[in-house]
Backbone of each chain as nested JSON, in Angstrom:
{
  "chains": [
    {"id": "A", "residues": [
      {"number": 1, "name": "MET", "atoms": {"N": [63.02, 120.324, 129.804], "CA": [63.118, 119.022, 129.128], "C": [63.601, 117.976, 130.13]}},
      {"number": 2, "name": "GLU", "atoms": {"N": [63.0, 116.81, 130.09], "CA": [63.396, 115.729, 130.987], "C": [64.789, 115.219, 130.604]}},
      {"number": 3, "name": "ILE", "atoms": {"N": [65.599, 114.832, 131.612], "CA": [66.926, 114.272, 131.353], "C": [66.962, 112.831, 131.849]}},
      {"number": 4, "name": "LEU", "atoms": {"N": [67.302, 111.923, 130.949], "CA": [67.444, 110.514, 131.334], "C": [68.932, 110.188, 131.363]}},
      {"number": 5, "name": "LYS", "atoms": {"N": [69.43, 109.738, 132.513], "CA": [70.844, 109.356, 132.598], "C": [70.963, 107.878, 132.28]}},
      {"number": 6, "name": "VAL", "atoms": {"N": [71.807, 107.58, 131.308], "CA": [71.963, 106.197, 130.853], "C": [73.352, 105.72, 131.263]}},
      {"number": 7, "name": "SER", "atoms": {"N": [73.443, 104.504, 131.809], "CA": [74.745, 103.943, 132.172], "C": [75.021, 102.725, 131.304]}},
      {"number": 8, "name": "SER", "atoms": {"N": [76.239, 102.196, 131.433], "CA": [76.601, 101.019, 130.632], "C": [75.789, 99.798, 131.064]}},
      {"number": 9, "name": "LYS", "atoms": {"N": [75.175, 99.89, 132.252], "CA": [74.366, 98.754, 132.737], "C": [72.879, 98.927, 132.425]}},
      {"number": 10, "name": "SER", "atoms": {"N": [72.506, 100.067, 131.834], "CA": [71.093, 100.279, 131.501], "C": [70.659, 99.271, 130.441]}},
      {"number": 11, "name": "ASN", "atoms": {"N": [69.441, 98.802, 130.572], "CA": [68.879, 97.879, 129.584], "C": [68.3, 98.71, 128.417]}},
      {"number": 12, "name": "PRO", "atoms": {"N": [68.766, 98.47, 127.188], "CA": [68.298, 99.286, 126.053], "C": [66.776, 99.291, 125.883]}},
      {"number": 13, "name": "ASN", "atoms": {"N": [66.122, 98.156, 126.214], "CA": [64.656, 98.126, 126.115], "C": [64.015, 99.066, 127.128]}},
      {"number": 14, "name": "SER", "atoms": {"N": [64.582, 99.122, 128.333], "CA": [64.048, 100.025, 129.358], "C": [64.289, 101.476, 128.959]}},
      {"number": 15, "name": "VAL", "atoms": {"N": [65.479, 101.741, 128.405], "CA": [65.781, 103.098, 127.93], "C": [64.774, 103.483, 126.841]}},
      {"number": 16, "name": "ALA", "atoms": {"N": [64.498, 102.539, 125.953], "CA": [63.553, 102.796, 124.856], "C": [62.165, 103.118, 125.403]}},
      {"number": 17, "name": "GLY", "atoms": {"N": [61.738, 102.368, 126.416], "CA": [60.426, 102.611, 127.014], "C": [60.355, 103.997, 127.636]}},
      {"number": 18, "name": "ALA", "atoms": {"N": [61.433, 104.388, 128.314], "CA": [61.469, 105.71, 128.954], "C": [61.45, 106.819, 127.9]}},
      {"number": 19, "name": "ILE", "atoms": {"N": [62.196, 106.619, 126.804], "CA": [62.205, 107.61, 125.711], "C": [60.801, 107.749, 125.128]}},
      {"number": 20, "name": "ALA", "atoms": {"N": [60.179, 106.613, 124.83], "CA": [58.85, 106.647, 124.202], "C": [57.853, 107.363, 125.105]}},
      {"number": 21, "name": "GLY", "atoms": {"N": [57.927, 107.081, 126.412], "CA": [57.023, 107.74, 127.361], "C": [57.215, 109.246, 127.375]}},
      {"number": 22, "name": "SER", "atoms": {"N": [58.481, 109.68, 127.422], "CA": [58.775, 111.12, 127.457], "C": [58.338, 111.813, 126.167]}},
      {"number": 23, "name": "ILE", "atoms": {"N": [58.593, 111.155, 125.032], "CA": [58.275, 111.759, 123.738], "C": [56.765, 111.953, 123.587]}},
      {"number": 24, "name": "LYS", "atoms": {"N": [56.006, 110.981, 124.087], "CA": [54.546, 111.1, 123.985], "C": [54.044, 112.287, 124.793]}},
      {"number": 25, "name": "GLU", "atoms": {"N": [54.742, 112.595, 125.913], "CA": [54.309, 113.711, 126.763], "C": [54.856, 115.058, 126.299]}},
      {"number": 26, "name": "GLN", "atoms": {"N": [56.123, 115.059, 125.827], "CA": [56.8, 116.354, 125.64], "C": [57.458, 116.566, 124.288]}},
      {"number": 27, "name": "ASP", "atoms": {"N": [57.445, 115.569, 123.408], "CA": [58.06, 115.684, 122.068], "C": [59.586, 115.725, 122.062]}},
      {"number": 28, "name": "LYS", "atoms": {"N": [60.207, 115.807, 123.241], "CA": [61.657, 115.991, 123.308], "C": [62.167, 115.395, 124.609]}},
      {"number": 29, "name": "VAL", "atoms": {"N": [63.338, 114.781, 124.576], "CA": [63.93, 114.307, 125.825], "C": [65.45, 114.319, 125.649]}},
      {"number": 30, "name": "GLU", "atoms": {"N": [66.176, 114.537, 126.747], "CA": [67.635, 114.523, 126.677], "C": [68.171, 113.269, 127.346]}},
      {"number": 31, "name": "LEU", "atoms": {"N": [69.074, 112.555, 126.645], "CA": [69.782, 111.427, 127.267], "C": [71.195, 111.877, 127.58]}},
      {"number": 32, "name": "GLN", "atoms": {"N": [71.693, 111.471, 128.748], "CA": [73.08, 111.771, 129.112], "C": [73.836, 110.471, 129.29]}},
      {"number": 33, "name": "ALA", "atoms": {"N": [75.021, 110.381, 128.689], "CA": [75.83, 109.172, 128.812], "C": [77.289, 109.558, 129.007]}},
      {"number": 34, "name": "ILE", "atoms": {"N": [77.946, 108.895, 129.95], "CA": [79.378, 109.101, 130.147], "C": [80.085, 107.79, 129.846]}},
      {"number": 35, "name": "GLY", "atoms": {"N": [80.941, 107.802, 128.833], "CA": [81.683, 106.593, 128.461], "C": [81.036, 105.847, 127.307]}},
      {"number": 36, "name": "ALA", "atoms": {"N": [81.874, 105.067, 126.619], "CA": [81.44, 104.376, 125.401], "C": [80.342, 103.363, 125.685]}},
      {"number": 37, "name": "GLY", "atoms": {"N": [80.436, 102.653, 126.805], "CA": [79.437, 101.632, 127.129], "C": [78.065, 102.247, 127.352]}},
      {"number": 38, "name": "ALA", "atoms": {"N": [78.033, 103.362, 128.053], "CA": [76.771, 104.043, 128.333], "C": [76.163, 104.605, 127.043]}},
      {"number": 39, "name": "LEU", "atoms": {"N": [77.029, 105.183, 126.208], "CA": [76.547, 105.754, 124.94], "C": [75.959, 104.661, 124.055]}},
      {"number": 40, "name": "ASN", "atoms": {"N": [76.611, 103.508, 124.049], "CA": [76.136, 102.361, 123.273], "C": [74.706, 101.983, 123.685]}},
      {"number": 41, "name": "GLN", "atoms": {"N": [74.45, 101.909, 124.997], "CA": [73.103, 101.555, 125.471], "C": [72.105, 102.655, 125.103]}},
      {"number": 42, "name": "ALA", "atoms": {"N": [72.533, 103.908, 125.175], "CA": [71.638, 105.029, 124.851], "C": [71.216, 104.976, 123.38]}},
      {"number": 43, "name": "ILE", "atoms": {"N": [72.192, 104.734, 122.503], "CA": [71.888, 104.709, 121.057], "C": [71.009, 103.507, 120.706]}},
      {"number": 44, "name": "LYS", "atoms": {"N": [71.299, 102.351, 121.327], "CA": [70.426, 101.184, 121.106], "C": [69.015, 101.509, 121.581]}},
      {"number": 45, "name": "GLY", "atoms": {"N": [68.904, 102.187, 122.717], "CA": [67.587, 102.564, 123.239], "C": [66.826, 103.442, 122.249]}},
      {"number": 46, "name": "ILE", "atoms": {"N": [67.532, 104.376, 121.609], "CA": [66.866, 105.256, 120.617], "C": [66.404, 104.431, 119.418]}},
      {"number": 47, "name": "ALA", "atoms": {"N": [67.272, 103.512, 118.952], "CA": [66.908, 102.683, 117.787], "C": [65.655, 101.859, 118.107]}},
      {"number": 48, "name": "ILE", "atoms": {"N": [65.588, 101.308, 119.325], "CA": [64.421, 100.496, 119.709], "C": [63.183, 101.387, 119.866]}},
      {"number": 49, "name": "ALA", "atoms": {"N": [63.367, 102.572, 120.463], "CA": [62.232, 103.49, 120.657], "C": [61.634, 103.929, 119.324]}},
      {"number": 50, "name": "ARG", "atoms": {"N": [62.47, 104.023, 118.284], "CA": [61.943, 104.342, 116.94], "C": [60.875, 103.336, 116.543]}},
      {"number": 51, "name": "GLY", "atoms": {"N": [61.125, 102.06, 116.864], "CA": [60.157, 101.012, 116.546], "C": [58.879, 101.134, 117.37]}},
      {"number": 52, "name": "PHE", "atoms": {"N": [59.016, 101.592, 118.623], "CA": [57.838, 101.786, 119.474], "C": [56.962, 102.915, 118.933]}},
      {"number": 53, "name": "LEU", "atoms": {"N": [57.597, 103.964, 118.409], "CA": [56.863, 105.183, 118.059], "C": [56.458, 105.257, 116.583]}},
      {"number": 54, "name": "ALA", "atoms": {"N": [57.161, 104.509, 115.736], "CA": [56.877, 104.586, 114.291], "C": [55.404, 104.305, 113.96]}},
      {"number": 55, "name": "PRO", "atoms": {"N": [54.755, 103.307, 114.627], "CA": [53.346, 103.046, 114.284], "C": [52.432, 104.235, 114.551]}},
      {"number": 56, "name": "SER", "atoms": {"N": [52.841, 105.148, 115.451], "CA": [52.038, 106.364, 115.694], "C": [52.434, 107.487, 114.745]}},
      {"number": 57, "name": "GLY", "atoms": {"N": [53.306, 107.2, 113.787], "CA": [53.699, 108.228, 112.821], "C": [54.761, 109.176, 113.341]}},
      {"number": 58, "name": "VAL", "atoms": {"N": [55.414, 108.804, 114.461], "CA": [56.47, 109.656, 115.019], "C": [57.821, 109.154, 114.508]}},
      {"number": 59, "name": "ASP", "atoms": {"N": [58.606, 110.055, 113.922], "CA": [59.935, 109.701, 113.424], "C": [60.963, 110.326, 114.36]}},
      {"number": 60, "name": "LEU", "atoms": {"N": [61.664, 109.491, 115.132], "CA": [62.64, 110.014, 116.108], "C": [63.962, 110.364, 115.442]}},
      {"number": 61, "name": "VAL", "atoms": {"N": [64.507, 111.518, 115.771], "CA": [65.871, 111.853, 115.354], "C": [66.642, 112.261, 116.606]}},
      {"number": 62, "name": "CYS", "atoms": {"N": [67.969, 112.208, 116.532], "CA": [68.738, 112.648, 117.694], "C": [69.851, 113.589, 117.28]}},
      {"number": 63, "name": "VAL", "atoms": {"N": [70.174, 114.474, 118.192], "CA": [71.225, 115.477, 117.996], "C": [72.259, 115.274, 119.095]}},
      {"number": 64, "name": "PRO", "atoms": {"N": [73.473, 114.81, 118.738], "CA": [74.491, 114.59, 119.755], "C": [75.315, 115.853, 120.016]}},
      {"number": 65, "name": "ALA", "atoms": {"N": [75.719, 116.039, 121.268], "CA": [76.576, 117.174, 121.633], "C": [77.387, 116.802, 122.862]}},
      {"number": 66, "name": "PHE", "atoms": {"N": [78.484, 117.499, 123.059], "CA": [79.292, 117.275, 124.265], "C": [78.653, 118.013, 125.433]}},
      {"number": 67, "name": "THR", "atoms": {"N": [78.872, 117.483, 126.632], "CA": [78.341, 118.153, 127.814], "C": [79.255, 117.876, 129.004]}},
      {"number": 68, "name": "GLU", "atoms": {"N": [79.34, 118.844, 129.906], "CA": [80.117, 118.641, 131.136], "C": [79.172, 118.128, 132.206]}},
      {"number": 69, "name": "VAL", "atoms": {"N": [79.525, 117.026, 132.831], "CA": [78.668, 116.446, 133.86], "C": [79.46, 116.37, 135.16]}},
      {"number": 70, "name": "ASP", "atoms": {"N": [78.815, 116.755, 136.25], "CA": [79.47, 116.668, 137.547], "C": [79.307, 115.257, 138.1]}},
      {"number": 71, "name": "VAL", "atoms": {"N": [80.423, 114.546, 138.276], "CA": [80.38, 113.201, 138.846], "C": [81.165, 113.211, 140.145]}},
      {"number": 72, "name": "GLU", "atoms": {"N": [80.472, 113.131, 141.246], "CA": [81.105, 113.15, 142.581], "C": [82.094, 114.299, 142.721]}},
      {"number": 73, "name": "GLY", "atoms": {"N": [81.686, 115.476, 142.307], "CA": [82.521, 116.669, 142.486], "C": [83.522, 116.927, 141.379]}},
      {"number": 74, "name": "ASN", "atoms": {"N": [83.672, 115.97, 140.439], "CA": [84.6, 116.176, 139.322], "C": [83.837, 116.419, 138.027]}},
      {"number": 75, "name": "ASP", "atoms": {"N": [84.363, 117.343, 137.206], "CA": [83.768, 117.58, 135.893], "C": [84.219, 116.496, 134.921]}},
      {"number": 76, "name": "ARG", "atoms": {"N": [83.268, 115.834, 134.307], "CA": [83.636, 114.876, 133.266], "C": [82.89, 115.22, 131.989]}},
      {"number": 77, "name": "THR", "atoms": {"N": [83.543, 114.929, 130.858], "CA": [82.907, 115.204, 129.582], "C": [82.063, 114.003, 129.169]}},
      {"number": 78, "name": "GLY", "atoms": {"N": [80.808, 114.245, 128.962], "CA": [79.918, 113.186, 128.51], "C": [79.297, 113.597, 127.191]}},
      {"number": 79, "name": "ILE", "atoms": {"N": [78.391, 112.772, 126.746], "CA": [77.646, 113.075, 125.517], "C": [76.185, 113.25, 125.897]}},
      {"number": 80, "name": "LYS", "atoms": {"N": [75.58, 114.316, 125.393], "CA": [74.124, 114.391, 125.538], "C": [73.501, 114.182, 124.171]}},
      {"number": 81, "name": "LEU", "atoms": {"N": [72.376, 113.524, 124.181], "CA": [71.651, 113.237, 122.943], "C": [70.263, 113.832, 123.106]}},
      {"number": 82, "name": "ILE", "atoms": {"N": [69.982, 114.865, 122.329], "CA": [68.634, 115.432, 122.34], "C": [67.815, 114.588, 121.366]}},
      {"number": 83, "name": "VAL", "atoms": {"N": [66.781, 113.966, 121.871], "CA": [65.931, 113.109, 121.035], "C": [64.618, 113.837, 120.788]}},
      {"number": 84, "name": "LYS", "atoms": {"N": [64.259, 113.955, 119.499], "CA": [63.07, 114.711, 119.125], "C": [62.155, 113.849, 118.267]}},
      {"number": 85, "name": "GLY", "atoms": {"N": [60.874, 113.987, 118.474], "CA": [59.906, 113.312, 117.605], "C": [59.493, 114.262, 116.499]}},
      {"number": 86, "name": "GLU", "atoms": {"N": [59.481, 113.771, 115.267], "CA": [59.13, 114.658, 114.134], "C": [57.871, 114.175, 113.437]}}
    ]},
    {"id": "B", "residues": [
      {"number": 1, "name": "MET", "atoms": {"N": [73.785, 106.504, 98.776], "CA": [74.31, 107.279, 99.912], "C": [75.687, 106.72, 100.281]}},
      {"number": 2, "name": "GLU", "atoms": {"N": [76.615, 107.615, 100.548], "CA": [77.956, 107.186, 100.921], "C": [77.936, 106.518, 102.302]}},
      {"number": 3, "name": "ILE", "atoms": {"N": [78.762, 105.476, 102.474], "CA": [78.858, 104.8, 103.779], "C": [80.264, 104.999, 104.333]}},
      {"number": 4, "name": "LEU", "atoms": {"N": [80.346, 105.555, 105.538], "CA": [81.633, 105.72, 106.204], "C": [81.72, 104.689, 107.323]}},
      {"number": 5, "name": "LYS", "atoms": {"N": [82.734, 103.838, 107.27], "CA": [82.909, 102.847, 108.338], "C": [83.808, 103.448, 109.407]}},
      {"number": 6, "name": "VAL", "atoms": {"N": [83.308, 103.442, 110.636], "CA": [84.045, 104.044, 111.743], "C": [84.509, 102.928, 112.677]}},
      {"number": 7, "name": "SER", "atoms": {"N": [85.759, 102.984, 113.103], "CA": [86.258, 101.986, 114.062], "C": [86.589, 102.68, 115.377]}},
      {"number": 8, "name": "SER", "atoms": {"N": [86.933, 101.871, 116.37], "CA": [87.267, 102.44, 117.684], "C": [88.569, 103.239, 117.624]}},
      {"number": 9, "name": "LYS", "atoms": {"N": [89.339, 103.022, 116.54], "CA": [90.601, 103.759, 116.392], "C": [90.457, 104.999, 115.517]}},
      {"number": 10, "name": "SER", "atoms": {"N": [89.256, 105.206, 114.96], "CA": [89.051, 106.393, 114.115], "C": [89.191, 107.657, 114.953]}},
      {"number": 11, "name": "ASN", "atoms": {"N": [89.783, 108.682, 114.366], "CA": [89.916, 109.976, 115.04], "C": [88.611, 110.771, 114.829]}},
      {"number": 12, "name": "PRO", "atoms": {"N": [87.952, 111.179, 115.917], "CA": [86.668, 111.876, 115.777], "C": [86.741, 113.125, 114.893]}},
      {"number": 13, "name": "ASN", "atoms": {"N": [87.884, 113.818, 114.918], "CA": [88.018, 114.994, 114.056], "C": [88.041, 114.604, 112.579]}},
      {"number": 14, "name": "SER", "atoms": {"N": [88.696, 113.489, 112.275], "CA": [88.731, 113.021, 110.883], "C": [87.348, 112.552, 110.445]}},
      {"number": 15, "name": "VAL", "atoms": {"N": [86.641, 111.86, 111.365], "CA": [85.274, 111.428, 111.06], "C": [84.411, 112.657, 110.767]}},
      {"number": 16, "name": "ALA", "atoms": {"N": [84.584, 113.692, 111.599], "CA": [83.801, 114.926, 111.427], "C": [84.082, 115.573, 110.073]}},
      {"number": 17, "name": "GLY", "atoms": {"N": [85.343, 115.582, 109.676], "CA": [85.705, 116.171, 108.386], "C": [85.062, 115.407, 107.24]}},
      {"number": 18, "name": "ALA", "atoms": {"N": [85.077, 114.066, 107.348], "CA": [84.476, 113.232, 106.296], "C": [82.963, 113.459, 106.237]}},
      {"number": 19, "name": "ILE", "atoms": {"N": [82.327, 113.559, 107.414], "CA": [80.875, 113.811, 107.447], "C": [80.564, 115.148, 106.781]}},
      {"number": 20, "name": "ALA", "atoms": {"N": [81.295, 116.179, 107.183], "CA": [81.03, 117.523, 106.643], "C": [81.191, 117.525, 105.127]}},
      {"number": 21, "name": "GLY", "atoms": {"N": [82.236, 116.845, 104.624], "CA": [82.461, 116.784, 103.18], "C": [81.299, 116.108, 102.464]}},
      {"number": 22, "name": "SER", "atoms": {"N": [80.844, 114.974, 103.011], "CA": [79.735, 114.236, 102.379], "C": [78.445, 115.039, 102.412]}},
      {"number": 23, "name": "ILE", "atoms": {"N": [78.182, 115.695, 103.543], "CA": [76.926, 116.438, 103.689], "C": [76.879, 117.604, 102.704]}},
      {"number": 24, "name": "LYS", "atoms": {"N": [78.025, 118.241, 102.489], "CA": [78.047, 119.368, 101.541], "C": [77.709, 118.897, 100.129]}},
      {"number": 25, "name": "GLU", "atoms": {"N": [78.113, 117.647, 99.815], "CA": [77.863, 117.113, 98.462], "C": [76.48, 116.499, 98.316]}},
      {"number": 26, "name": "GLN", "atoms": {"N": [76.017, 115.802, 99.366], "CA": [74.838, 114.937, 99.186], "C": [73.733, 115.108, 100.221]}},
      {"number": 27, "name": "ASP", "atoms": {"N": [73.914, 115.957, 101.231], "CA": [72.899, 116.192, 102.276], "C": [72.698, 115.026, 103.238]}},
      {"number": 28, "name": "LYS", "atoms": {"N": [73.305, 113.877, 102.959], "CA": [73.044, 112.679, 103.748], "C": [74.258, 111.782, 103.713]}},
      {"number": 29, "name": "VAL", "atoms": {"N": [74.571, 111.102, 104.81], "CA": [75.663, 110.129, 104.796], "C": [75.359, 109.083, 105.854]}},
      {"number": 30, "name": "GLU", "atoms": {"N": [75.802, 107.849, 105.615], "CA": [75.591, 106.784, 106.602], "C": [76.907, 106.432, 107.277]}},
      {"number": 31, "name": "LEU", "atoms": {"N": [76.891, 106.381, 108.609], "CA": [78.05, 105.892, 109.36], "C": [77.739, 104.485, 109.847]}},
      {"number": 32, "name": "GLN", "atoms": {"N": [78.723, 103.604, 109.775], "CA": [78.564, 102.245, 110.312], "C": [79.576, 102.02, 111.413]}},
      {"number": 33, "name": "ALA", "atoms": {"N": [79.114, 101.476, 112.535], "CA": [80.016, 101.212, 113.653], "C": [79.674, 99.867, 114.266]}},
      {"number": 34, "name": "ILE", "atoms": {"N": [80.7, 99.072, 114.548], "CA": [80.489, 97.799, 115.252], "C": [81.202, 97.887, 116.586]}},
      {"number": 35, "name": "GLY", "atoms": {"N": [80.447, 97.794, 117.66], "CA": [81.031, 97.844, 119.004], "C": [80.941, 99.23, 119.614]}},
      {"number": 36, "name": "ALA", "atoms": {"N": [80.979, 99.245, 120.957], "CA": [80.77, 100.48, 121.709], "C": [81.861, 101.527, 121.424]}},
      {"number": 37, "name": "GLY", "atoms": {"N": [83.11, 101.077, 121.271], "CA": [84.21, 102.015, 121.032], "C": [84.058, 102.72, 119.693]}},
      {"number": 38, "name": "ALA", "atoms": {"N": [83.659, 101.957, 118.678], "CA": [83.474, 102.527, 117.343], "C": [82.305, 103.51, 117.336]}},
      {"number": 39, "name": "LEU", "atoms": {"N": [81.218, 103.121, 118.014], "CA": [80.031, 103.99, 118.069], "C": [80.371, 105.307, 118.768]}},
      {"number": 40, "name": "ASN", "atoms": {"N": [81.171, 105.197, 119.828], "CA": [81.604, 106.387, 120.572], "C": [82.321, 107.374, 119.644]}},
      {"number": 41, "name": "GLN", "atoms": {"N": [83.236, 106.872, 118.81], "CA": [83.977, 107.749, 117.898], "C": [83.037, 108.341, 116.842]}},
      {"number": 42, "name": "ALA", "atoms": {"N": [82.084, 107.539, 116.398], "CA": [81.135, 108.01, 115.375], "C": [80.293, 109.172, 115.92]}},
      {"number": 43, "name": "ILE", "atoms": {"N": [79.781, 108.999, 117.151], "CA": [78.909, 110.033, 117.737], "C": [79.718, 111.305, 118.019]}},
      {"number": 44, "name": "LYS", "atoms": {"N": [80.945, 111.137, 118.512], "CA": [81.8, 112.322, 118.717], "C": [82.027, 113.027, 117.385]}},
      {"number": 45, "name": "GLY", "atoms": {"N": [82.246, 112.244, 116.331], "CA": [82.439, 112.817, 114.998], "C": [81.243, 113.651, 114.562]}},
      {"number": 46, "name": "ILE", "atoms": {"N": [80.035, 113.144, 114.845], "CA": [78.829, 113.891, 114.454], "C": [78.736, 115.191, 115.253]}},
      {"number": 47, "name": "ALA", "atoms": {"N": [79.021, 115.105, 116.563], "CA": [78.957, 116.311, 117.411], "C": [79.933, 117.376, 116.9]}},
      {"number": 48, "name": "ILE", "atoms": {"N": [81.139, 116.94, 116.512], "CA": [82.14, 117.886, 116.003], "C": [81.716, 118.442, 114.638]}},
      {"number": 49, "name": "ALA", "atoms": {"N": [81.181, 117.568, 113.781], "CA": [80.752, 117.998, 112.44], "C": [79.637, 119.045, 112.524]}},
      {"number": 50, "name": "ARG", "atoms": {"N": [78.797, 118.951, 113.57], "CA": [77.754, 119.972, 113.759], "C": [78.379, 121.365, 113.843]}},
      {"number": 51, "name": "GLY", "atoms": {"N": [79.516, 121.426, 114.541], "CA": [80.224, 122.7, 114.669], "C": [80.819, 123.174, 113.354]}},
      {"number": 52, "name": "PHE", "atoms": {"N": [81.251, 122.226, 112.517], "CA": [81.816, 122.584, 111.2], "C": [80.721, 123.168, 110.303]}},
      {"number": 53, "name": "LEU", "atoms": {"N": [79.505, 122.606, 110.413], "CA": [78.452, 122.932, 109.451], "C": [77.495, 124.021, 109.933]}},
      {"number": 54, "name": "ALA", "atoms": {"N": [77.434, 124.231, 111.254], "CA": [76.487, 125.21, 111.799], "C": [76.659, 126.608, 111.188]}},
      {"number": 55, "name": "PRO", "atoms": {"N": [77.915, 127.076, 110.965], "CA": [78.07, 128.418, 110.383], "C": [77.449, 128.558, 108.993]}},
      {"number": 56, "name": "SER", "atoms": {"N": [77.282, 127.44, 108.276], "CA": [76.611, 127.489, 106.962], "C": [75.103, 127.311, 107.093]}},
      {"number": 57, "name": "GLY", "atoms": {"N": [74.604, 127.283, 108.34], "CA": [73.152, 127.164, 108.525], "C": [72.644, 125.744, 108.414]}},
      {"number": 58, "name": "VAL", "atoms": {"N": [73.569, 124.767, 108.432], "CA": [73.155, 123.366, 108.351], "C": [73.047, 122.805, 109.768]}},
      {"number": 59, "name": "ASP", "atoms": {"N": [71.897, 122.217, 110.081], "CA": [71.687, 121.604, 111.392], "C": [71.682, 120.089, 111.206]}},
      {"number": 60, "name": "LEU", "atoms": {"N": [72.735, 119.414, 111.706], "CA": [72.844, 117.963, 111.526], "C": [71.993, 117.213, 112.539]}},
      {"number": 61, "name": "VAL", "atoms": {"N": [71.254, 116.206, 112.067], "CA": [70.584, 115.286, 112.978], "C": [70.971, 113.868, 112.582]}},
      {"number": 62, "name": "CYS", "atoms": {"N": [70.809, 112.919, 113.489], "CA": [71.124, 111.544, 113.127], "C": [70.01, 110.6, 113.542]}},
      {"number": 63, "name": "VAL", "atoms": {"N": [69.877, 109.543, 112.775], "CA": [68.865, 108.515, 113.002], "C": [69.601, 107.194, 113.188]}},
      {"number": 64, "name": "PRO", "atoms": {"N": [69.58, 106.627, 114.407], "CA": [70.274, 105.363, 114.629], "C": [69.38, 104.161, 114.322]}},
      {"number": 65, "name": "ALA", "atoms": {"N": [69.986, 103.102, 113.819], "CA": [69.253, 101.859, 113.546], "C": [70.226, 100.692, 113.618]}},
      {"number": 66, "name": "PHE", "atoms": {"N": [69.699, 99.506, 113.835], "CA": [70.533, 98.311, 113.839], "C": [70.803, 97.895, 112.396]}},
      {"number": 67, "name": "THR", "atoms": {"N": [71.945, 97.243, 112.182], "CA": [72.264, 96.759, 110.835], "C": [73.118, 95.505, 110.939]}},
      {"number": 68, "name": "GLU", "atoms": {"N": [72.941, 94.605, 109.98], "CA": [73.797, 93.412, 109.933], "C": [74.986, 93.709, 109.036]}},
      {"number": 69, "name": "VAL", "atoms": {"N": [76.185, 93.484, 109.554], "CA": [77.387, 93.758, 108.772], "C": [78.184, 92.471, 108.633]}},
      {"number": 70, "name": "ASP", "atoms": {"N": [78.668, 92.214, 107.422], "CA": [79.491, 91.027, 107.186], "C": [80.935, 91.332, 107.575]}},
      {"number": 71, "name": "VAL", "atoms": {"N": [81.443, 90.638, 108.586], "CA": [82.833, 90.827, 109.002], "C": [83.554, 89.496, 108.815]}},
      {"number": 72, "name": "GLU", "atoms": {"N": [84.414, 89.444, 107.832], "CA": [85.171, 88.222, 107.518], "C": [84.267, 86.987, 107.438]}},
      {"number": 73, "name": "GLY", "atoms": {"N": [83.158, 87.129, 106.734], "CA": [82.266, 85.988, 106.514], "C": [81.235, 85.752, 107.607]}},
      {"number": 74, "name": "ASN", "atoms": {"N": [81.328, 86.471, 108.721], "CA": [80.344, 86.325, 109.803], "C": [79.428, 87.544, 109.865]}},
      {"number": 75, "name": "ASP", "atoms": {"N": [78.142, 87.282, 110.119], "CA": [77.193, 88.385, 110.305], "C": [77.34, 88.944, 111.702]}},
      {"number": 76, "name": "ARG", "atoms": {"N": [77.552, 90.234, 111.802], "CA": [77.582, 90.858, 113.124], "C": [76.601, 92.011, 113.145]}},
      {"number": 77, "name": "THR", "atoms": {"N": [76.019, 92.252, 114.308], "CA": [75.069, 93.344, 114.426], "C": [75.826, 94.617, 114.79]}},
      {"number": 78, "name": "GLY", "atoms": {"N": [75.67, 95.598, 113.949], "CA": [76.285, 96.888, 114.218], "C": [75.208, 97.947, 114.288]}},
      {"number": 79, "name": "ILE", "atoms": {"N": [75.672, 99.178, 114.417], "CA": [74.738, 100.307, 114.417], "C": [75.03, 101.151, 113.185]}},
      {"number": 80, "name": "LYS", "atoms": {"N": [73.972, 101.524, 112.474], "CA": [74.179, 102.517, 111.417], "C": [73.542, 103.824, 111.864]}},
      {"number": 81, "name": "LEU", "atoms": {"N": [74.183, 104.892, 111.516], "CA": [73.696, 106.228, 111.864], "C": [73.508, 106.986, 110.561]}},
      {"number": 82, "name": "ILE", "atoms": {"N": [72.25, 107.272, 110.233], "CA": [71.999, 108.088, 109.046], "C": [72.114, 109.537, 109.494]}},
      {"number": 83, "name": "VAL", "atoms": {"N": [73.041, 110.269, 108.902], "CA": [73.255, 111.663, 109.282], "C": [72.706, 112.55, 108.179]}},
      {"number": 84, "name": "LYS", "atoms": {"N": [71.83, 113.482, 108.555], "CA": [71.167, 114.346, 107.573], "C": [71.384, 115.806, 107.929]}},
      {"number": 85, "name": "GLY", "atoms": {"N": [71.574, 116.624, 106.93], "CA": [71.64, 118.066, 107.142], "C": [70.258, 118.658, 106.947]}},
      {"number": 86, "name": "GLU", "atoms": {"N": [69.821, 119.525, 107.877], "CA": [68.464, 120.102, 107.766], "C": [68.534, 121.611, 107.609]}}
    ]}
  ]
}
């Protein structure tokens, strides 16, 4: 599964475009976000991507979970969001 | 559908408990969050609630969308998360 890393500086529209592209190819994509700002952009991206995909009859849902991410040699707890087209 | 308002000061474990309680009764619950900090607590709550409900065979998914919320007479854009047990 493709992994998209989202930061607090990511543009939600760009995140949405990347999600829509991945979903069309693979039906599933994982977003990774560390920190509240990054998670905020990731969730906005999913909400916008729903609008991109709804006309094709794809209903996006997401499953949030905790994940350990290595950041410059340190383990940090982030959130992963598995996004699935139904 | 029940609406749970989550703030940046909400405890994710308490949010998770409220989600699990609502899902057992109604299969569906809406979380509302305004701002990145509140959304962060809401998503953590969903991730934790998945662990509460998984032993009963319930797989939680969430659908994020934008929503207008009235805060002291002003319209603010927040995020609503429809949480469903599958």
